[in-house]
Structures are given as structure tokens and as C-alpha cells.
VOVO-777206 format. One line per field, with one value per residue (C-alpha): residue number from 0; x, y, z; residue in three letters. Coordinates in Angstrom, 2 decimals, decimal comma. Layout:
REM VOVO-777206
seq <- c(NUM; ...)
u <- c(X; ...)
v <- c(Y; ...)
w <- c(Z; ...)
type <- c(ALA; ...)
***
This chain:
REM VOVO-777206
seq <- c(0; 1; 2; 3; 4; 5; 6; 7; 8; 9; 10; 11; 12; 13; 14; 15; 16; 17; 18; 19; 20; 21; 22; 23; 24; 25; 26; 27; 28; 29; 30; 31; 32; 33; 34; 35; 36; 37; 38; 39; 40; 41; 42; 43; 44; 45; 46; 47; 48; 49; 50; 51; 52; 53; 54; 55; 56; 57; 58; 59; 60; 61; 62; 63; 64; 65; 66; 67; 68; 69; 70; 71; 72; 73; 74; 75; 76; 77; 78; 79; 80; 81; 82; 83; 84; 85; 86; 87; 88; 89; 90; 91; 92; 93; 94; 95; 96; 97; 98; 99; 100; 101; 102; 103; 104; 105; 106; 107; 108; 109; 110; 111; 112; 113; 114; 115; 116; 117; 118; 119; 120; 121; 122; 123; 124; 125; 126; 127; 128; 129; 130; 131; 132; 133; 134; 135; 136; 137; 138; 139; 140; 141; 142; 143; 144; 145; 146; 147; 148; 149; 150; 151; 152; 153; 154; 155; 156; 157; 158; 159; 160; 161; 162; 163; 164; 165; 166; 167; 168; 169; 170; 171; 172; 173; 174; 175; 176; 177; 178; 179; 180; 181; 182; 183; 184; 185; 186; 187; 188; 189; 190; 191; 192; 193; 194; 195; 196; 197; 198; 199; 200; 201; 202; 203; 204; 205; 206; 207; 208; 209; 210; 211; 212; 213; 214; 215; 216; 217; 218; 219; 220; 221; 222; 223; 224; 225; 226; 227; 228; 229; 230; 231; 232; 233; 234; 235; 236; 237; 238; 239; 240; 241; 242; 243; 244; 245; 246; 247; 248; 249; 250; 251; 252; 253; 254; 255; 256; 257; 258; 259; 260; 261; 262; 263; 264; 265; 266; 267; 268; 269; 270; 271; 272; 273; 274; 275; 276; 277; 278; 279; 280; 281; 282; 283; 284; 285; 286; 287; 288; 289; 290; 291; 292; 293; 294; 295; 296; 297; 298; 299; 300; 301; 302; 303; 304; 305; 306; 307; 308; 309; 310; 311; 312; 313; 314; 315; 316; 317; 318; 319; 320; 321; 322; 323; 324; 325; 326; 327; 328; 329; 330; 331; 332; 333; 334; 335; 336; 337; 338; 339; 340; 341; 342; 343; 344; 345; 346; 347; 348; 349; 350; 351; 352; 353; 354; 355; 356; 357; 358; 359; 360; 361; 362; 363; 364; 365; 366; 367; 368; 369; 370; 371; 372; 373; 374; 375; 376; 377; 378; 379; 380; 381; 382; 383; 384; 385; 386; 387; 388; 389; 390; 391; 392; 393; 394; 395; 396; 397; 398; 399; 400; 401; 402; 403; 404; 405; 406; 407; 408; 409; 410; 411; 412; 413; 414)
u <- c(-52,35; -52,05; -49,95; -53,11; -54,51; -51,30; -50,97; -54,44; -53,65; -50,42; -51,80; -54,94; -58,27; -59,38; -59,94; -63,44; -63,23; -62,46; -65,24; -67,68; -66,92; -68,18; -71,77; -74,13; -76,05; -79,01; -76,81; -76,68; -73,36; -72,07; -71,36; -67,66; -67,36; -68,85; -66,41; -63,54; -64,76; -65,28; -61,77; -60,28; -62,20; -61,00; -57,47; -57,91; -54,88; -55,53; -58,93; -57,65; -54,89; -57,44; -59,69; -56,70; -55,87; -59,30; -62,18; -62,11; -59,66; -60,54; -62,84; -62,60; -60,19; -62,08; -61,44; -57,85; -57,10; -58,09; -56,72; -53,35; -51,86; -52,60; -51,14; -48,04; -47,28; -47,41; -45,31; -43,27; -39,93; -37,94; -36,09; -32,31; -31,46; -31,38; -34,43; -32,51; -29,72; -30,29; -30,00; -27,66; -30,45; -32,84; -31,67; -32,99; -36,19; -36,71; -36,39; -38,85; -41,66; -42,84; -43,25; -45,16; -48,50; -51,15; -54,11; -56,82; -59,51; -61,75; -59,84; -56,47; -57,77; -59,54; -57,37; -53,69; -53,21; -54,46; -51,96; -49,18; -50,10; -50,10; -46,73; -45,29; -46,70; -45,19; -41,78; -42,10; -42,99; -40,08; -37,69; -38,90; -38,25; -34,77; -33,77; -35,17; -33,05; -30,15; -28,58; -31,52; -30,94; -33,71; -34,54; -36,67; -40,02; -40,03; -41,98; -44,68; -44,84; -45,09; -47,76; -50,17; -49,90; -50,24; -53,29; -54,96; -54,23; -54,64; -52,09; -48,35; -47,97; -49,62; -48,14; -44,65; -45,30; -46,54; -43,64; -41,12; -42,36; -42,51; -39,06; -37,44; -39,13; -40,53; -38,48; -35,27; -33,26; -34,03; -32,92; -29,43; -26,35; -26,62; -29,35; -27,69; -30,30; -33,09; -31,28; -31,05; -34,79; -35,32; -33,08; -35,27; -38,25; -36,65; -36,15; -39,90; -40,68; -38,42; -40,77; -44,23; -43,75; -40,71; -41,92; -41,82; -38,49; -37,06; -38,38; -36,79; -33,57; -33,35; -33,77; -31,57; -34,31; -33,29; -35,98; -35,95; -39,53; -40,45; -38,26; -40,92; -43,37; -41,03; -39,92; -43,36; -45,68; -47,21; -48,12; -45,94; -47,67; -51,36; -53,73; -56,62; -55,99; -58,58; -56,65; -53,37; -54,92; -56,26; -52,74; -51,33; -53,96; -52,35; -48,69; -48,51; -49,59; -47,01; -43,21; -41,10; -40,67; -44,44; -44,48; -42,03; -44,46; -47,16; -45,01; -44,59; -48,28; -49,14; -46,73; -48,12; -51,72; -50,77; -48,64; -50,50; -50,29; -46,63; -45,67; -47,41; -45,16; -42,88; -39,43; -37,73; -35,89; -37,35; -40,87; -40,99; -39,60; -41,99; -45,02; -44,12; -43,60; -47,13; -48,68; -49,98; -52,20; -53,91; -54,85; -58,59; -58,68; -56,01; -57,79; -56,58; -53,03; -53,09; -54,56; -52,08; -49,09; -50,13; -50,10; -46,99; -44,95; -46,21; -45,00; -41,76; -40,70; -37,71; -35,30; -36,22; -35,92; -32,46; -31,36; -32,91; -31,35; -28,04; -28,71; -28,30; -29,23; -27,13; -28,33; -29,09; -31,49; -35,08; -36,04; -34,03; -34,66; -38,40; -39,85; -37,53; -37,68; -41,39; -42,39; -40,52; -42,38; -44,65; -46,10; -46,06; -42,31; -40,75; -37,34; -34,55; -34,44; -30,67; -31,17; -33,20; -30,75; -27,62; -24,12; -21,48; -17,77; -15,81; -18,87; -19,86; -23,54; -24,60; -26,66; -23,91; -23,98; -20,23; -20,63; -23,48; -21,41; -21,74; -25,51; -26,54; -24,40; -25,77; -29,33; -29,13; -27,74; -30,83; -33,05; -31,37; -32,11; -35,80; -36,04; -34,39; -36,63; -39,63; -38,14; -37,53; -41,25; -42,18; -39,68; -41,19; -44,79; -43,91; -42,29; -45,33; -47,70; -45,93; -46,02; -42,29; -41,24; -41,40; -37,64; -36,90; -39,24; -37,60; -34,09; -35,02; -36,39; -33,53; -30,91; -32,38; -32,64; -29,05; -27,88; -29,88; -28,15; -24,76; -25,76; -26,75; -23,41; -21,66; -23,68; -22,53; -18,91; -18,98; -20,42)
v <- c(-28,61; -32,13; -33,15; -33,66; -30,27; -28,41; -30,41; -29,46; -25,79; -26,04; -28,12; -26,10; -27,34; -28,69; -26,06; -24,80; -26,59; -29,91; -29,36; -28,60; -31,89; -33,80; -32,77; -33,40; -30,78; -31,09; -30,39; -33,91; -35,38; -37,82; -41,43; -42,07; -44,38; -41,74; -39,11; -41,46; -42,20; -38,51; -37,64; -40,39; -39,19; -35,64; -36,78; -34,78; -35,95; -33,55; -35,06; -38,61; -38,05; -36,67; -39,70; -42,04; -40,51; -40,26; -42,60; -46,02; -45,08; -46,35; -49,06; -51,64; -53,46; -52,01; -48,43; -49,10; -50,44; -47,05; -44,77; -46,30; -45,86; -42,10; -41,71; -43,76; -41,89; -44,96; -44,87; -41,84; -43,71; -45,65; -48,89; -48,83; -52,54; -55,54; -57,73; -60,75; -60,47; -62,31; -60,32; -61,65; -61,85; -64,00; -67,14; -65,69; -64,65; -68,24; -69,44; -66,92; -67,09; -70,71; -69,92; -66,67; -66,64; -65,45; -63,34; -65,46; -66,27; -69,12; -69,28; -69,90; -72,24; -74,51; -74,35; -75,35; -74,43; -70,88; -70,55; -71,80; -69,43; -66,49; -67,42; -67,70; -64,29; -62,87; -64,22; -62,65; -59,28; -59,23; -60,42; -57,74; -54,98; -56,23; -56,69; -53,30; -51,61; -53,97; -51,69; -52,39; -55,17; -57,56; -57,84; -60,44; -58,79; -57,09; -60,06; -59,46; -55,79; -56,71; -59,31; -56,60; -54,83; -58,08; -59,09; -55,73; -55,45; -59,15; -59,16; -58,72; -55,57; -53,05; -54,84; -54,40; -50,74; -50,21; -52,22; -50,23; -46,85; -47,93; -49,46; -46,41; -43,69; -45,13; -48,17; -47,52; -47,21; -50,86; -51,86; -50,41; -52,60; -52,34; -51,47; -48,64; -46,11; -48,35; -48,65; -44,87; -44,62; -46,96; -44,73; -41,80; -43,77; -43,48; -39,74; -39,41; -41,49; -39,29; -36,38; -37,97; -40,65; -40,17; -43,05; -45,61; -44,21; -44,58; -48,14; -49,25; -47,44; -48,88; -52,45; -51,76; -52,97; -52,25; -51,36; -54,80; -55,25; -52,62; -53,79; -55,88; -53,00; -50,75; -53,24; -54,66; -51,80; -54,09; -56,75; -59,31; -58,64; -58,53; -61,24; -59,01; -58,11; -55,33; -53,64; -54,07; -52,36; -49,57; -48,91; -48,99; -46,47; -44,03; -44,93; -44,66; -41,05; -40,11; -39,59; -42,71; -42,39; -42,23; -45,87; -44,94; -42,28; -44,94; -47,14; -44,24; -43,49; -47,12; -47,23; -44,00; -45,23; -48,29; -46,47; -47,69; -51,35; -51,10; -49,44; -52,36; -54,99; -56,95; -55,30; -58,00; -57,54; -60,56; -60,08; -56,42; -57,17; -60,05; -58,11; -55,14; -57,31; -58,63; -55,18; -54,60; -57,68; -56,17; -52,84; -52,45; -48,90; -48,16; -44,94; -43,41; -44,59; -43,12; -39,84; -39,49; -40,31; -37,82; -34,86; -36,24; -35,93; -32,40; -31,36; -33,40; -33,75; -35,98; -33,06; -31,84; -35,34; -35,81; -32,51; -33,36; -36,79; -35,80; -38,75; -37,60; -39,76; -39,32; -36,97; -39,96; -41,49; -41,77; -39,75; -36,76; -36,95; -37,74; -34,24; -33,00; -36,11; -36,92; -33,45; -33,94; -37,06; -36,80; -39,78; -37,71; -37,32; -40,49; -40,04; -42,27; -42,49; -41,98; -38,48; -37,48; -38,43; -36,57; -37,83; -38,58; -37,74; -38,40; -38,00; -41,68; -42,30; -43,60; -46,39; -47,83; -51,62; -52,02; -53,97; -56,24; -59,33; -58,50; -58,23; -61,82; -61,98; -58,79; -59,53; -62,95; -61,45; -59,30; -62,24; -64,02; -61,15; -61,10; -64,88; -64,86; -62,14; -64,13; -67,28; -65,52; -64,82; -68,36; -69,91; -68,08; -68,88; -72,55; -72,69; -71,14; -73,39; -76,42; -74,77; -74,44; -72,00; -68,38; -68,05; -70,82; -69,16; -65,81; -67,21; -69,00; -65,77; -63,60; -65,97; -65,61; -61,85; -61,46; -63,55; -61,25; -58,27; -59,86; -60,35; -56,72; -55,66; -57,81; -56,15; -52,74; -53,83; -54,94; -51,69)
w <- c(99,60; 98,22; 95,24; 93,21; 94,12; 93,29; 90,09; 88,99; 89,50; 87,49; 84,67; 84,14; 82,84; 79,45; 76,81; 75,96; 72,62; 74,34; 76,86; 74,08; 72,39; 75,37; 74,64; 71,76; 69,88; 72,30; 75,29; 76,65; 77,61; 75,01; 76,08; 76,66; 73,68; 71,43; 72,72; 72,05; 68,50; 67,82; 69,04; 66,85; 63,79; 64,43; 65,26; 68,44; 70,45; 73,30; 74,02; 73,46; 76,04; 78,51; 77,98; 78,30; 81,69; 83,18; 83,92; 82,27; 79,54; 76,07; 77,40; 74,63; 72,30; 69,32; 70,35; 71,39; 67,90; 66,53; 69,25; 70,03; 66,48; 66,66; 70,14; 69,26; 66,07; 63,82; 60,60; 61,72; 61,71; 59,16; 60,06; 60,36; 60,39; 58,08; 58,64; 57,31; 59,88; 63,17; 66,38; 69,09; 71,67; 69,59; 71,48; 74,70; 73,01; 71,81; 75,42; 76,80; 74,27; 75,01; 78,70; 78,15; 79,88; 77,41; 78,57; 80,07; 77,53; 76,45; 73,17; 74,72; 77,39; 74,91; 71,84; 72,09; 68,44; 69,05; 71,90; 69,69; 66,89; 69,24; 70,68; 67,17; 66,33; 69,54; 68,59; 65,14; 66,60; 69,08; 66,38; 63,97; 66,48; 67,29; 63,67; 62,66; 65,35; 66,00; 68,63; 70,94; 73,43; 74,47; 78,16; 79,87; 80,24; 76,83; 75,43; 78,05; 77,16; 73,46; 74,14; 75,25; 71,92; 70,00; 72,01; 71,43; 67,71; 66,98; 64,17; 63,80; 61,68; 64,04; 67,05; 65,55; 64,96; 68,54; 70,03; 67,97; 69,12; 72,76; 72,52; 71,00; 73,04; 76,25; 77,37; 75,46; 78,72; 79,39; 75,86; 75,96; 76,34; 80,12; 82,61; 84,42; 83,30; 84,61; 87,92; 88,02; 87,48; 90,41; 92,54; 91,50; 92,82; 96,27; 95,73; 95,11; 98,21; 100,31; 99,47; 99,39; 102,05; 104,27; 106,46; 103,62; 102,45; 105,95; 106,23; 102,97; 103,78; 107,29; 106,03; 102,97; 100,62; 97,00; 94,51; 92,89; 93,95; 91,30; 88,44; 86,70; 87,17; 85,23; 82,59; 81,71; 82,77; 85,36; 82,75; 84,54; 87,86; 86,87; 85,65; 84,58; 80,93; 81,07; 83,86; 81,94; 78,91; 81,09; 82,40; 78,86; 77,71; 80,13; 79,79; 76,00; 76,29; 78,92; 79,13; 79,75; 83,53; 84,22; 85,31; 88,11; 89,31; 89,23; 91,45; 93,88; 93,85; 94,54; 97,49; 98,89; 98,54; 100,59; 103,09; 106,19; 105,31; 104,23; 107,49; 109,27; 107,66; 109,93; 109,97; 107,89; 104,62; 102,79; 104,09; 103,11; 99,64; 99,09; 100,19; 98,04; 94,95; 95,35; 95,80; 92,21; 92,43; 95,48; 93,92; 93,42; 92,03; 89,43; 88,43; 91,69; 91,06; 87,55; 88,74; 91,61; 89,42; 86,74; 89,16; 90,91; 87,71; 87,26; 90,70; 90,52; 86,86; 86,08; 85,71; 89,20; 90,67; 89,12; 90,68; 94,05; 94,22; 92,59; 90,35; 86,77; 83,78; 80,63; 77,95; 75,66; 78,20; 76,99; 80,07; 78,93; 75,17; 75,10; 74,96; 72,22; 70,05; 70,35; 69,18; 65,91; 64,86; 61,83; 59,94; 56,79; 56,97; 58,48; 60,12; 61,30; 65,09; 64,96; 63,57; 66,62; 69,35; 70,47; 69,80; 72,39; 72,59; 69,43; 67,28; 67,78; 67,94; 71,39; 69,79; 67,64; 67,65; 68,07; 71,30; 70,28; 71,00; 74,72; 74,65; 75,36; 78,51; 79,98; 78,89; 80,49; 83,72; 83,95; 83,16; 86,05; 88,42; 87,52; 87,74; 91,17; 92,56; 91,38; 92,85; 96,18; 96,46; 95,38; 97,81; 100,73; 99,65; 99,23; 102,65; 104,27; 102,37; 103,85; 107,26; 107,57; 110,31; 109,26; 109,85; 107,31; 104,79; 105,29; 104,96; 101,73; 100,26; 101,51; 100,08; 96,59; 96,91; 98,06; 95,12; 92,84; 94,42; 93,71; 90,07; 89,79; 91,25; 88,68; 85,94; 87,13; 87,34; 83,70; 82,35)
type <- c(UNK; UNK; UNK; UNK; UNK; UNK; UNK; UNK; UNK; UNK; UNK; UNK; UNK; UNK; UNK; UNK; UNK; UNK; UNK; UNK; UNK; UNK; UNK; UNK; UNK; UNK; UNK; UNK; UNK; UNK; UNK; UNK; UNK; UNK; UNK; UNK; UNK; UNK; UNK; UNK; UNK; UNK; UNK; UNK; UNK; UNK; UNK; UNK; UNK; UNK; UNK; UNK; UNK; UNK; UNK; UNK; UNK; UNK; UNK; UNK; UNK; UNK; UNK; UNK; UNK; UNK; UNK; UNK; UNK; UNK; UNK; UNK; UNK; UNK; UNK; UNK; UNK; UNK; UNK; UNK; UNK; UNK; UNK; UNK; UNK; UNK; UNK; UNK; UNK; UNK; UNK; UNK; UNK; UNK; UNK; UNK; UNK; UNK; UNK; UNK; UNK; UNK; UNK; UNK; UNK; UNK; UNK; UNK; UNK; UNK; UNK; UNK; UNK; UNK; UNK; UNK; UNK; UNK; UNK; UNK; UNK; UNK; UNK; UNK; UNK; UNK; UNK; UNK; UNK; UNK; UNK; UNK; UNK; UNK; UNK; UNK; UNK; UNK; UNK; UNK; UNK; UNK; UNK; UNK; UNK; UNK; UNK; UNK; UNK; UNK; UNK; UNK; UNK; UNK; UNK; UNK; UNK; UNK; UNK; UNK; UNK; UNK; UNK; UNK; UNK; UNK; UNK; UNK; UNK; UNK; UNK; UNK; UNK; UNK; UNK; UNK; UNK; UNK; UNK; UNK; UNK; UNK; UNK; UNK; UNK; UNK; UNK; UNK; UNK; UNK; UNK; UNK; UNK; UNK; UNK; UNK; UNK; UNK; UNK; UNK; UNK; UNK; UNK; UNK; UNK; UNK; UNK; UNK; UNK; UNK; UNK; UNK; UNK; UNK; UNK; UNK; UNK; UNK; UNK; UNK; UNK; UNK; UNK; UNK; UNK; UNK; UNK; UNK; UNK; UNK; UNK; UNK; UNK; UNK; UNK; UNK; UNK; UNK; UNK; UNK; UNK; UNK; UNK; UNK; UNK; UNK; UNK; UNK; UNK; UNK; UNK; UNK; UNK; UNK; UNK; UNK; UNK; UNK; UNK; UNK; UNK; UNK; UNK; UNK; UNK; UNK; UNK; UNK; UNK; UNK; UNK; UNK; UNK; UNK; UNK; UNK; UNK; UNK; UNK; UNK; UNK; UNK; UNK; UNK; UNK; UNK; UNK; UNK; UNK; UNK; UNK; UNK; UNK; UNK; UNK; UNK; UNK; UNK; UNK; UNK; UNK; UNK; UNK; UNK; UNK; UNK; UNK; UNK; UNK; UNK; UNK; UNK; UNK; UNK; UNK; UNK; UNK; UNK; UNK; UNK; UNK; UNK; UNK; UNK; UNK; UNK; UNK; UNK; UNK; UNK; UNK; UNK; UNK; UNK; UNK; UNK; UNK; UNK; UNK; UNK; UNK; UNK; UNK; UNK; UNK; UNK; UNK; UNK; UNK; UNK; UNK; UNK; UNK; UNK; UNK; UNK; UNK; UNK; UNK; UNK; UNK; UNK; UNK; UNK; UNK; UNK; UNK; UNK; UNK; UNK; UNK; UNK; UNK; UNK; UNK; UNK; UNK; UNK; UNK; UNK; UNK; UNK; UNK; UNK; UNK; UNK; UNK; UNK; UNK; UNK; UNK; UNK; UNK; UNK; UNK; UNK; UNK; UNK; UNK; UNK; UNK; UNK; UNK; UNK; UNK; UNK; UNK; UNK; UNK; UNK; UNK; UNK; UNK; UNK; UNK)
***
């Protein structure tokens, strides 16, 4: 029995009430857009989540603007920071925003002013999130994640709300003062692979390929790796309805779906890493990846994976707190996020901003790692474009990747 089949048996089928809503009074099946609108009007989150996971998702920007606020529990939290106080990471944000690639559109291609306005808005949204919750740390890639919400909603206020909820509940591990929890999630990716594709796991282990190829997938929900904004939105439809590690399951599902081609790669560290990092751009059917990953997390939930891999995330990790905290959210009774999370030894809250002076250094280290892994791929492509020998191309790429590995080791030593 496949993962998908066993998952279907465990998760059950939609309720009769949900099934009934898919048909009109004359018995004909309602168009998908009508079903989405009906679920929004009824605040039927069960049906919305089902539609987000299946088929073409929410289909349009117009419907996403109505559905995403419900699914992300808008206005269920109160801010804990001082909007007037600058965040230590704003300098890095100012460097990243001007080089952000906006979604391809006629508007942005033809109007430099429109591009500038959108970049200014993006900076305001990121700044607002950081100042509202000053114990969050910015990471390179968060601006790309945020850009998706800004592009969908078209204005700053709802984009800020969406970015805040995603920051606090779904990507919070990446926004702590170090990235150890994210590294742990990437280790759990290898635990999944060991079960669903021992061959890929053995290949990566044999060549000692770290999971850096997947880091931008996890940090940006594939926004950094895809050009098609429609596909990005389709992925976000799904991920905003799921627990925070779902993107790791998507990574595993994508690797499994491309098992044959991956096993056919030349047995070379840099080549394997480079080819894997380009994999998202080669996917033609993301619905399959979404479907596979959904049932994968049912069969192998994060708690089970942590036990299997003897790789335990702390109790304050977003992975381990999501279920308990998300259920307590209610827009009618806004809470402080700090009241939802557990405390650590000594009664100190784990999200205290006592060490904010260290944030720029660690955030910039991570930015360097992502830049270098991108550069490794570009170095190899450039070498091949100029018909340099494959060995030279491989060495150029491997050198960059090894330097990235050293930076990551330094990051761990300073935590």
C-alpha cells in the first residue's frame, strides 16, 4: 500500500455536509469558484482547507484575498513591540529589498515607478512585522515570502497581517536568534527520505551532500526558486492551511517524484547539489507534490520523525507548538503570542529580546550561506556556458559550497 493510499484511509473522507455543498439545488456540481465563494461566505474552514489542498487551489487573486484572511486567523493577535523603535536587522532588510525580483507582470516591466512603489511597500511590511515582534530575527528570504502576500493583497495592511501570522506560527524557527531549528528540520528531511526513498538517501549520504539545496525551499516556500507567480500562489494556498513543517514534506515528495532522474546524476558532490537546487523549476505538476506531501505527513508526523531520527526539536519550536497554539486563536479575543508559548528554565520567556544585539551577525551569516549556494550554481553554469572543462566547473561550484558549509559550522559554534 502506498503512502497516499494509507494516508487516505487514516484521514477519512469529507463529511456529508461538505460533500453536499459541492452541488447546487438541481443536483449539478457547482463550479470551483462558486464552491470557494460559498465556503468563504459560510466561514467553512473545513471546505476551504480541502479546496486549498486539492485541484487548482483558490484559482485567483480575488478569491485568495477573501480566503487567506480566514485561514490565517487575521486579527487574532496583539502586537508586543514598539513600532517607533528600529529593529537591529533593518539594515539587512534595506540591502535586500532593492534587489528583490518582483512577480513578472506588464505593470512592473513597463513602469519603474510601480516597481519602486512596490519595493517601498515591501520594506514597510517587513519592517512592521519586525517592529511588532522585536524578538523575531530577519533572515534573507523572508522578504520573498512576504512579497507573495503583498502581491496578492495589493496593499500593506493585510500583507502585514498575513506576514505576522506566518512569521509567528509557520516560519518562526527561521526567525529565532539562530537557525538551529531549521537545520534540524533539514535533518528530518533526510529521515523522511530514508523511509520513502532509501536510494536517494544513500546517494546523498555517500556523497556527503548536506541539505543546503533545500534551504531556500524551506525559507521562502519555493518563492525564491520559481518564476511562475500563479504556481507560487497555488503552493501558498496549501501551505497556509498546514502545520509549519509541511514544506519539508513537499521537498521530500518532490525528490521522491524525481527519484529516477536523481539516481541518474553523475556521482559528484557539486553536480548533485546543483541539479537538486534547480529541481523546483522543472516540476510540471505541483498538484501531485502537494497531494503526496499531505499524506506523507499523516503517515510520518513530525513527532514520529523526531523519534525515528533521534533528532528532537525544542518544545518552543514552531513544529512542536503549532497544534496547541493555533487552536486557541480567535479574532474575537485577540491574544499576545507570548502567552501561548511555553517558558524555559528560570521562568524566562524563550522569545525574550535580550540578545538582539547579536542578531545582525547571525542573520548576515545565513544570508551569506544562501548567497554562496546560489553563487555555486551560477559559477558552474557560467563555466559550462563558456565551455570550460566540466572538472573546472565542478571545482568552482564545490569551492563555494564548502565555504558555505564552513559558515554554517561557524553559525552552530556561536549558538
